[in-house]
N, C-alpha and C positions, 0 to 999 in steps of 0.2 A: 370496791364498795358496791353493795347491793342497793338497787333502787326499787322503790315501791310506788306503784301507780297511784295517782290521786284517787281518793275515795275507797282505797283498799287498806288493809292493815297487814302488817308483817305477821307471819305465822309464828307461833310459839313452839314450833316443832323442834326436832332433834338435829337439824343441820348446822347448829351453832356449836363452835368449839367451847369448852367449859367456861361459862361466864362471859363470853365475848358478846358485846352489844352490837346490834346492827345499826348502821347509819341510815337514817331515812332522809330522803332528799325531796323537798317540796318542789312541785312544778306548777307554775302559774298557768291558768287557763289559756289555752292556745299555744303554749310553748311546745317546742319539739325537741327531742333528744338529738344530739349531734349524729351525723351519719354513722351507721354501724351500731348505735346503741339504741335499743328500744324501738327499732323501726316497725315492729309489729304491734306496738301499743295501740289500743283503740282510740278513735276520734269520734266526735259527734257529727252526724250528717242529718240535714233536714230533708225529709222525704215527703213528696206529694204523690199519692197514688190515685189515679182516676180509673173508674170502672164504668161500664155501661152494658145494657142488654135490653131484653124484652121488658116491657112495663110490668111492674109488680105493685101491689097495694102499698102506698106510702107508709101506712101504719106498720106493715110487716118489715119494710126496709128500715124504718126508724128503730123498731124493736131489735132487729138483727144487729144494727150498728151499735146500739146501746149495749147489747150482749158482748159484742167484740171489744168495746171499750172497757167493759167490766172485767172481761177475761184478760185483757192486755191494757193495763192502765197507762202505758206509755203513749197511747193515742191522745193527741192534743185536741183535734177537732175533726169532725166529720160533717160533711154537707151532703144532702141527698135530695133526689126527686124520684119520680116513679120509674125512670129508666136510666138513671146514672147517679154516681156518688163520687165523692172525693174525700180522701183521708189524708191528714197531715200529722206528722209526728217526728220525733227525734229518734234516731237510731245510733247506737254505739257500735262501731265496727272498725276493723283494721284499715280498710280502704274503701273506695267507692264501689269496687266490684262486690265486696262482701255485703255492703249496705244495700246495693241494688238487688243482689240475690235474695236476701231476706225479704225485701219489699215485694219482689215478684212472686214469692211463695205465700205471702200473708193471706191474700184473698182465698186462694184455693185450699190452703191447709185448714182454714177456719170456717169454710163455707158450711160444712155439716154441723159443727159444734155450735156456731153462732146463728145458724139458720139464714146465712147470707144468700141473696139471689144468685142464680147461676150466670152471673155476668162475667164478661171478659175484661181483662186489664187493657185499657186503651191509651194510657199515658202514665209516665213515670218520670219524675224529676228528683234527682238526688244532688244536693249541693252541700259543700262543707260549711262549717259554722262561720268562718270569716266572710265567705261569699254571701251567706244569708244576712249577716249583719251589715255588710256593705250595701246590699240591695235595700234593706229596710231604711238605712240612713239616707240613701239617695231618693227614697220615696216611691220606689217601684218594685220593691221586693215582695216575697210571698208572705206578707204580714197576714195574720189571722183575719179573715174577712168577717168572722163571727167569733163570739166568745168561745172559750174552751167548752167542748161538749159536742152533742149531736144536734144539728140544726137543718131545717129545710133550706134549699137554695133560695 
């Protein structure tokens, strides 16, 4: 039986034998396939990326973060000051290593196109979805400190 990841559709391509229907299997949010099946399916990771550096005009920092959010609408929220910023978002990746690798490239790869300041990454937290929800339920998680969007600290 072929399984289709949630949020995707089966292709209508030619790998089906004459008239054979594909069985689709629903997977509830947070469910995992048994070992050996679908181990490389992506999961959701909550990412908090912190950057800092030499002071820059806050209007330019805000504009750059807004451009980054426009170019990459997966960004949930950004907070900024003249010498530091924090970006929070959800990343879909196979494992923590992949999610962290993408996060560590985000600032540098988009510095030029979004006009981001030449700051360095000074912090990174990547947690899985269940851990995020446990923290929020316990009252000490990385809940959004501000509404979705770009905001000053």
